[in-house]
Every structure is written in structure tokens, then in C-alpha cells.
BADO-39924 format. One record per residue: x, y, z of N, C-alpha, C in turn; chain; residue in three letters; residue number from 1. Coordinates in pm, 1 decimal. Atoms other than C-alpha are relative to their C-alpha. Layout:
! residues N
<site n_xx="X" n_yy="Y" n_zz="Z" ca_xx="X" ca_yy="Y" ca_zz="Z" c_xx="X" c_yy="Y" c_zz="Z" unit="A" code="Ala" pos="NUM"/>
...
//
This chain:
! residues 80
<site n_xx="-12.8" n_yy="67.1" n_zz="-127.6" ca_xx="6808.5" ca_yy="5943.2" ca_zz="15098.2" c_xx="137.5" c_yy="-65.9" c_zz="4.1" unit="A" code="Unk" pos="1"/>
<site n_xx="-132.5" n_yy="60.1" n_zz="-14.8" ca_xx="7143.9" ca_yy="5824.4" ca_zz="15231.7" c_xx="-4.7" c_yy="-112.7" c_zz="103.1" unit="A" code="Unk" pos="2"/>
<site n_xx="-9.2" n_yy="114.3" n_zz="-91.0" ca_xx="7264.6" ca_yy="5540.2" ca_zz="15451.8" c_xx="-42.3" c_yy="36.3" c_zz="142.0" unit="A" code="Unk" pos="3"/>
<site n_xx="39.8" n_yy="-42.2" n_zz="-134.7" ca_xx="7215.0" ca_yy="5738.3" ca_zz="15774.7" c_xx="-152.1" c_yy="8.5" c_zz="13.4" unit="A" code="Unk" pos="4"/>
<site n_xx="146.6" n_yy="-4.9" n_zz="-0.9" ca_xx="6849.7" ca_yy="5799.9" ca_zz="15683.8" c_xx="-58.9" c_yy="-140.4" c_zz="6.5" unit="A" code="Unk" pos="5"/>
<site n_xx="47.4" n_yy="138.3" n_zz="-3.0" ca_xx="6801.5" ca_yy="5428.2" ca_zz="15614.1" c_xx="18.8" c_yy="-61.5" c_zz="138.8" unit="A" code="Unk" pos="6"/>
<site n_xx="-23.6" n_yy="51.5" n_zz="-136.0" ca_xx="6957.4" ca_yy="5341.8" ca_zz="15951.2" c_xx="-103.8" c_yy="53.8" c_zz="97.4" unit="A" code="Unk" pos="7"/>
<site n_xx="99.8" n_yy="-60.0" n_zz="-87.9" ca_xx="6720.4" ca_yy="5584.4" ca_zz="16124.5" c_xx="-134.6" c_yy="-70.2" c_zz="-14.4" unit="A" code="Unk" pos="8"/>
<site n_xx="129.8" n_yy="63.5" n_zz="23.3" ca_xx="6409.9" ca_yy="5429.0" ca_zz="15963.6" c_xx="3.1" c_yy="-148.6" c_zz="35.9" unit="A" code="Unk" pos="9"/>
<site n_xx="-15.3" n_yy="139.9" n_zz="-38.8" ca_xx="6544.5" ca_yy="5077.4" ca_zz="16023.7" c_xx="-10.1" c_yy="-14.0" c_zz="152.1" unit="A" code="Unk" pos="10"/>
<site n_xx="6.8" n_yy="3.3" n_zz="-146.3" ca_xx="6595.3" ca_yy="5147.8" ca_zz="16395.6" c_xx="-136.1" c_yy="45.3" c_zz="51.1" unit="A" code="Unk" pos="11"/>
<site n_xx="133.6" n_yy="-46.2" n_zz="-35.8" ca_xx="6259.8" ca_yy="5327.2" ca_zz="16410.7" c_xx="-101.7" c_yy="-114.1" c_zz="-7.4" unit="A" code="Unk" pos="12"/>
<site n_xx="91.0" n_yy="113.7" n_zz="16.9" ca_xx="6095.7" ca_yy="4998.2" ca_zz="16305.1" c_xx="23.3" c_yy="-108.4" c_zz="105.1" unit="A" code="Unk" pos="13"/>
<site n_xx="-29.0" n_yy="100.1" n_zz="-102.6" ca_xx="6247.4" ca_yy="4805.7" ca_zz="16596.7" c_xx="-121.1" c_yy="-16.5" c_zz="92.0" unit="A" code="Unk" pos="14"/>
<site n_xx="116.8" n_yy="28.8" n_zz="-82.7" ca_xx="5970.0" ca_yy="4636.2" ca_zz="16792.8" c_xx="-127.6" c_yy="-12.5" c_zz="-81.9" unit="A" code="Unk" pos="15"/>
<site n_xx="114.1" n_yy="12.6" n_zz="90.2" ca_xx="5734.9" ca_yy="4641.6" ca_zz="16493.1" c_xx="28.8" c_yy="-110.8" c_zz="-100.7" unit="A" code="Unk" pos="16"/>
<site n_xx="-21.3" n_yy="103.2" n_zz="101.0" ca_xx="5685.2" ca_yy="4387.3" ca_zz="16216.9" c_xx="60.7" c_yy="55.2" c_zz="-127.9" unit="A" code="Unk" pos="17"/>
<site n_xx="-55.8" n_yy="-59.2" n_zz="121.6" ca_xx="5804.8" ca_yy="4632.1" ca_zz="15952.4" c_xx="152.0" c_yy="1.6" c_zz="5.7" unit="A" code="Unk" pos="18"/>
<site n_xx="-144.9" n_yy="-10.6" n_zz="11.0" ca_xx="6163.6" ca_yy="4645.3" ca_zz="15828.9" c_xx="42.4" c_yy="145.7" c_zz="5.0" unit="A" code="Unk" pos="19"/>
<site n_xx="-23.6" n_yy="-144.2" n_zz="0.0" ca_xx="6157.8" ca_yy="5020.9" ca_zz="15763.8" c_xx="-131.7" c_yy="68.8" c_zz="30.3" unit="A" code="Unk" pos="20"/>
<site n_xx="124.7" n_yy="-63.7" n_zz="-43.6" ca_xx="5905.7" ca_yy="5259.1" ca_zz="15916.4" c_xx="9.4" c_yy="150.9" c_zz="-14.7" unit="A" code="Unk" pos="21"/>
<site n_xx="11.1" n_yy="-144.9" n_zz="8.9" ca_xx="5798.9" ca_yy="5615.7" ca_zz="15836.5" c_xx="90.3" c_yy="65.5" c_zz="-101.7" unit="A" code="Unk" pos="22"/>
<site n_xx="-86.9" n_yy="-54.4" n_zz="104.3" ca_xx="6002.7" ca_yy="5668.2" ca_zz="15519.6" c_xx="-79.6" c_yy="100.6" c_zz="-83.8" unit="A" code="Unk" pos="23"/>
<site n_xx="70.3" n_yy="-98.3" n_zz="83.2" ca_xx="5906.8" ca_yy="5988.0" ca_zz="15330.4" c_xx="-22.8" c_yy="-54.3" c_zz="-141.7" unit="A" code="Unk" pos="24"/>
<site n_xx="38.9" n_yy="56.9" n_zz="128.1" ca_xx="5729.0" ca_yy="5902.4" ca_zz="15005.3" c_xx="66.1" c_yy="71.8" c_zz="-116.5" unit="A" code="Unk" pos="25"/>
<site n_xx="-50.7" n_yy="-41.7" n_zz="130.8" ca_xx="5917.1" ca_yy="5939.6" ca_zz="14677.0" c_xx="34.2" c_yy="-127.8" c_zz="-75.2" unit="A" code="Unk" pos="26"/>
<site n_xx="-29.7" n_yy="117.9" n_zz="81.1" ca_xx="5984.2" ca_yy="5702.5" ca_zz="14389.6" c_xx="141.0" c_yy="-50.1" c_zz="29.3" unit="A" code="Unk" pos="27"/>
<site n_xx="-137.6" n_yy="38.4" n_zz="-29.1" ca_xx="6357.8" ca_yy="5705.5" ca_zz="14464.1" c_xx="10.1" c_yy="-70.1" c_zz="135.3" unit="A" code="Unk" pos="28"/>
<site n_xx="-1.1" n_yy="62.8" n_zz="-133.2" ca_xx="6302.4" ca_yy="5626.6" ca_zz="14833.3" c_xx="-64.1" c_yy="-137.1" c_zz="-3.6" unit="A" code="Unk" pos="29"/>
<site n_xx="70.6" n_yy="127.6" n_zz="8.9" ca_xx="6059.3" ca_yy="5348.8" ca_zz="14745.5" c_xx="90.1" c_yy="-107.5" c_zz="-60.0" unit="A" code="Unk" pos="30"/>
<site n_xx="-88.6" n_yy="97.0" n_zz="64.7" ca_xx="6305.5" ca_yy="5175.8" ca_zz="14510.7" c_xx="119.7" c_yy="-33.8" c_zz="88.8" unit="A" code="Unk" pos="31"/>
<site n_xx="-114.2" n_yy="21.2" n_zz="-86.7" ca_xx="6597.8" ca_yy="5221.5" ca_zz="14749.2" c_xx="-37.6" c_yy="-88.4" c_zz="119.3" unit="A" code="Unk" pos="32"/>
<site n_xx="43.5" n_yy="77.0" n_zz="-116.1" ca_xx="6402.2" ca_yy="5080.7" ca_zz="15044.5" c_xx="-35.3" c_yy="-143.5" c_zz="-35.9" unit="A" code="Unk" pos="33"/>
<site n_xx="29.3" n_yy="137.5" n_zz="43.1" ca_xx="6277.9" ca_yy="4778.5" ca_zz="14849.2" c_xx="129.2" c_yy="-77.8" c_zz="-20.6" unit="A" code="Unk" pos="34"/>
<site n_xx="-129.7" n_yy="64.8" n_zz="21.4" ca_xx="6635.9" ca_yy="4700.0" ca_zz="14746.1" c_xx="68.7" c_yy="-27.6" c_zz="133.9" unit="A" code="Unk" pos="35"/>
<site n_xx="-59.5" n_yy="14.9" n_zz="-132.9" ca_xx="6761.3" ca_yy="4752.2" ca_zz="15104.2" c_xx="-64.4" c_yy="-115.9" c_zz="75.6" unit="A" code="Unk" pos="36"/>
<site n_xx="71.1" n_yy="106.0" n_zz="-72.2" ca_xx="6493.5" ca_yy="4524.4" ca_zz="15252.6" c_xx="26.6" c_yy="-137.7" c_zz="-61.3" unit="A" code="Unk" pos="37"/>
<site n_xx="-26.9" n_yy="129.6" n_zz="62.8" ca_xx="6552.8" ca_yy="4249.0" ca_zz="14997.0" c_xx="143.3" c_yy="-45.2" c_zz="28.8" unit="A" code="Unk" pos="38"/>
<site n_xx="-137.6" n_yy="35.6" n_zz="-35.8" ca_xx="6926.8" ca_yy="4262.5" ca_zz="15074.3" c_xx="9.1" c_yy="-45.5" c_zz="145.7" unit="A" code="Unk" pos="39"/>
<site n_xx="-4.1" n_yy="35.3" n_zz="-143.9" ca_xx="6870.5" ca_yy="4249.3" ca_zz="15452.6" c_xx="-59.5" c_yy="-139.0" c_zz="23.4" unit="A" code="Unk" pos="40"/>
<site n_xx="68.2" n_yy="128.1" n_zz="-21.0" ca_xx="6629.1" ca_yy="3955.2" ca_zz="15435.0" c_xx="47.8" c_yy="-108.4" c_zz="-96.0" unit="A" code="Unk" pos="41"/>
<site n_xx="-51.1" n_yy="93.0" n_zz="101.2" ca_xx="6816.0" ca_yy="3790.5" ca_zz="15144.7" c_xx="-114.4" c_yy="-71.8" c_zz="-71.0" unit="A" code="Unk" pos="42"/>
<site n_xx="117.9" n_yy="53.4" n_zz="67.2" ca_xx="6494.0" ca_yy="3744.3" ca_zz="14952.3" c_xx="-21.5" c_yy="75.8" c_zz="-131.1" unit="A" code="Unk" pos="43"/>
<site n_xx="32.6" n_yy="-74.8" n_zz="121.8" ca_xx="6357.3" ca_yy="3841.4" ca_zz="14610.7" c_xx="-88.1" c_yy="120.5" c_zz="32.8" unit="A" code="Unk" pos="44"/>
<site n_xx="80.0" n_yy="-120.6" n_zz="-22.8" ca_xx="6191.8" ca_yy="4181.2" ca_zz="14578.6" c_xx="-148.8" c_yy="-28.9" c_zz="-0.6" unit="A" code="Unk" pos="45"/>
<site n_xx="142.6" n_yy="34.6" n_zz="1.7" ca_xx="5859.3" ca_yy="4007.2" ca_zz="14518.9" c_xx="-52.5" c_yy="-33.7" c_zz="139.5" unit="A" code="Unk" pos="46"/>
<site n_xx="41.6" n_yy="27.8" n_zz="-137.9" ca_xx="5854.7" ca_yy="3918.6" ca_zz="14891.7" c_xx="-9.1" c_yy="127.0" c_zz="85.1" unit="A" code="Unk" pos="47"/>
<site n_xx="2.4" n_yy="-127.3" n_zz="-71.8" ca_xx="5877.8" ca_yy="4286.7" ca_zz="14991.2" c_xx="-132.5" c_yy="69.8" c_zz="-27.6" unit="A" code="Unk" pos="48"/>
<site n_xx="129.2" n_yy="-68.3" n_zz="12.0" ca_xx="5550.2" ca_yy="4471.5" ca_zz="15057.4" c_xx="10.8" c_yy="140.3" c_zz="57.5" unit="A" code="Unk" pos="49"/>
<site n_xx="0.4" n_yy="-139.0" n_zz="-44.0" ca_xx="5474.2" ca_yy="4840.5" ca_zz="15111.9" c_xx="-137.9" c_yy="35.8" c_zz="52.9" unit="A" code="Unk" pos="50"/>
<site n_xx="124.8" n_yy="-51.2" n_zz="-58.3" ca_xx="5208.7" ca_yy="4995.0" ca_zz="15336.4" c_xx="13.0" c_yy="151.8" c_zz="4.1" unit="A" code="Unk" pos="51"/>
<site n_xx="-4.2" n_yy="-145.6" n_zz="6.1" ca_xx="5134.2" ca_yy="5361.2" ca_zz="15268.4" c_xx="-64.8" c_yy="59.7" c_zz="123.6" unit="A" code="Unk" pos="52"/>
<site n_xx="48.3" n_yy="-67.4" n_zz="-119.7" ca_xx="5076.4" ca_yy="5599.7" ca_zz="15559.9" c_xx="-45.5" c_yy="141.6" c_zz="-34.1" unit="A" code="Unk" pos="53"/>
<site n_xx="53.2" n_yy="-133.5" n_zz="22.0" ca_xx="4867.8" ca_yy="5914.6" ca_zz="15561.7" c_xx="-149.4" c_yy="-0.2" c_zz="25.9" unit="A" code="Unk" pos="54"/>
<site n_xx="145.3" n_yy="-6.9" n_zz="-21.2" ca_xx="4505.6" ca_yy="6028.2" ca_zz="15569.0" c_xx="-73.6" c_yy="-100.3" c_zz="-88.2" unit="A" code="Unk" pos="55"/>
<site n_xx="83.7" n_yy="93.6" n_zz="76.7" ca_xx="4236.1" ca_yy="5788.3" ca_zz="15453.2" c_xx="-121.0" c_yy="76.4" c_zz="-52.0" unit="A" code="Unk" pos="56"/>
<site n_xx="103.9" n_yy="-86.1" n_zz="55.7" ca_xx="4029.7" ca_yy="6015.5" ca_zz="15234.0" c_xx="-97.9" c_yy="-79.5" c_zz="-86.8" unit="A" code="Unk" pos="57"/>
<site n_xx="85.1" n_yy="70.8" n_zz="95.7" ca_xx="3898.7" ca_yy="5792.1" ca_zz="14954.0" c_xx="-48.8" c_yy="-133.7" c_zz="51.1" unit="A" code="Unk" pos="58"/>
<site n_xx="30.0" n_yy="135.2" n_zz="-44.4" ca_xx="3897.7" ca_yy="5459.6" ca_zz="15135.1" c_xx="17.7" c_yy="-3.2" c_zz="151.6" unit="A" code="Unk" pos="59"/>
<site n_xx="-6.0" n_yy="-4.7" n_zz="-146.3" ca_xx="3823.9" ca_yy="5414.3" ca_zz="15504.8" c_xx="92.1" c_yy="-105.7" c_zz="60.5" unit="A" code="Unk" pos="60"/>
<site n_xx="-81.8" n_yy="107.9" n_zz="-55.1" ca_xx="4043.2" ca_yy="5101.9" ca_zz="15542.7" c_xx="148.0" c_yy="10.4" c_zz="-34.8" unit="A" code="Unk" pos="61"/>
<site n_xx="-138.3" n_yy="-5.7" n_zz="46.0" ca_xx="4363.5" ca_yy="5182.3" ca_zz="15350.3" c_xx="32.9" c_yy="139.1" c_zz="-50.4" unit="A" code="Unk" pos="62"/>
<site n_xx="-47.8" n_yy="-124.5" n_zz="58.6" ca_xx="4570.3" ca_yy="5483.5" ca_zz="15255.1" c_xx="44.6" c_yy="-29.2" c_zz="-142.4" unit="A" code="Unk" pos="63"/>
<site n_xx="-41.0" n_yy="15.2" n_zz="138.4" ca_xx="4608.7" ca_yy="5514.8" ca_zz="14880.0" c_xx="134.2" c_yy="68.7" c_zz="-21.8" unit="A" code="Unk" pos="64"/>
<site n_xx="-132.5" n_yy="-56.2" n_zz="26.5" ca_xx="4949.5" ca_yy="5592.6" ca_zz="14732.9" c_xx="-6.7" c_yy="149.3" c_zz="-29.6" unit="A" code="Unk" pos="65"/>
<site n_xx="8.8" n_yy="-141.5" n_zz="36.7" ca_xx="4834.1" ca_yy="5926.9" ca_zz="14592.1" c_xx="-30.5" c_yy="89.4" c_zz="120.7" unit="A" code="Unk" pos="66"/>
<site n_xx="33.5" n_yy="-77.5" n_zz="-119.7" ca_xx="4720.0" ca_yy="6038.4" ca_zz="14941.6" c_xx="104.3" c_yy="-15.1" c_zz="110.7" unit="A" code="Unk" pos="67"/>
<site n_xx="-97.3" n_yy="31.9" n_zz="-104.4" ca_xx="5022.8" ca_yy="5908.8" ca_zz="15134.2" c_xx="107.0" c_yy="107.2" c_zz="14.5" unit="A" code="Unk" pos="68"/>
<site n_xx="-114.3" n_yy="-86.6" n_zz="-24.1" ca_xx="5301.0" ca_yy="6111.9" ca_zz="15293.5" c_xx="124.0" c_yy="-81.5" c_zz="37.0" unit="A" code="Unk" pos="69"/>
<site n_xx="-112.1" n_yy="87.5" n_zz="-33.4" ca_xx="5517.4" ca_yy="5815.6" ca_zz="15401.0" c_xx="-43.0" c_yy="-144.9" c_zz="-20.6" unit="A" code="Unk" pos="70"/>
<site n_xx="31.8" n_yy="141.8" n_zz="16.4" ca_xx="5537.7" ca_yy="5437.5" ca_zz="15384.8" c_xx="84.7" c_yy="-83.8" c_zz="94.1" unit="A" code="Unk" pos="71"/>
<site n_xx="-73.1" n_yy="100.7" n_zz="-77.3" ca_xx="5650.8" ca_yy="5129.4" ca_zz="15577.4" c_xx="30.4" c_yy="-115.2" c_zz="-94.6" unit="A" code="Unk" pos="72"/>
<site n_xx="-40.9" n_yy="112.9" n_zz="84.1" ca_xx="5832.4" ca_yy="4832.6" ca_zz="15422.4" c_xx="-4.2" c_yy="-126.0" c_zz="84.6" unit="A" code="Unk" pos="73"/>
<site n_xx="16.5" n_yy="127.7" n_zz="-70.4" ca_xx="5750.1" ca_yy="4474.1" ca_zz="15522.9" c_xx="57.1" c_yy="-114.0" c_zz="-83.4" unit="A" code="Unk" pos="74"/>
<site n_xx="-44.0" n_yy="123.6" n_zz="64.8" ca_xx="5890.1" ca_yy="4130.9" ca_zz="15443.5" c_xx="-104.9" c_yy="-106.1" c_zz="29.2" unit="A" code="Unk" pos="75"/>
<site n_xx="95.8" n_yy="109.7" n_zz="-11.5" ca_xx="5630.8" ca_yy="3860.4" ca_zz="15378.1" c_xx="54.1" c_yy="-116.9" c_zz="-78.6" unit="A" code="Unk" pos="76"/>
<site n_xx="-53.1" n_yy="118.9" n_zz="67.1" ca_xx="5773.5" ca_yy="3520.0" ca_zz="15302.9" c_xx="-111.9" c_yy="-73.0" c_zz="-71.3" unit="A" code="Unk" pos="77"/>
<site n_xx="96.2" n_yy="78.3" n_zz="76.9" ca_xx="5590.3" ca_yy="3339.6" ca_zz="15028.3" c_xx="17.1" c_yy="-146.6" c_zz="33.9" unit="A" code="Unk" pos="78"/>
<site n_xx="-6.1" n_yy="143.8" n_zz="-25.1" ca_xx="5505.2" ca_yy="2980.2" ca_zz="15101.0" c_xx="-36.0" c_yy="-70.8" c_zz="-127.9" unit="A" code="Unk" pos="79"/>
<site n_xx="26.4" n_yy="72.2" n_zz="125.0" ca_xx="5527.0" ca_yy="2743.6" ca_zz="14808.0" c_xx="-31.4" c_yy="-142.9" c_zz="23.4" unit="A" code="Unk" pos="80"/>
//
């Protein structure tokens, strides 16, 4: 994934609560997107959350990582 791809997914998330939306699932993309989101929000990576997208085969409420085809990245501020 390159910078143009990140810009596309960043703009695709406009109007939603996610920072990046619809990113194709791979370990490299996941790490790159977590780093990108933590840099944008100037927060630690522990405040970055991932929601997997795809069919809900095993669990009716959530998509499991092994069944996902893409993911969204969210920023959740921890309150201390």
C-alpha cells in the first residue's frame, strides 16, 4: 500500500467516525494503517482500534479476523 492508497481510504472515511475505511486486509496494511492513524491523531498506538469487515459466519455480531476481507481503523481516546 502506498500514500495514494492511504489518502483514498482516509477520504473514504469522511463523514464516518473511522479514520480509515475499507482497507484491504493484510498484516502489512494493518501495521501501516495503525502507524498512520497514530501519527494523524498524535496518540499512542494503544488508542487505535480496528474493526474487521466481511461476512459474519461464526459470530452473528462481529466479523472475525480470519473471515474478514477488509478493515476500518478508529481512534478511541482513553480516559484516565
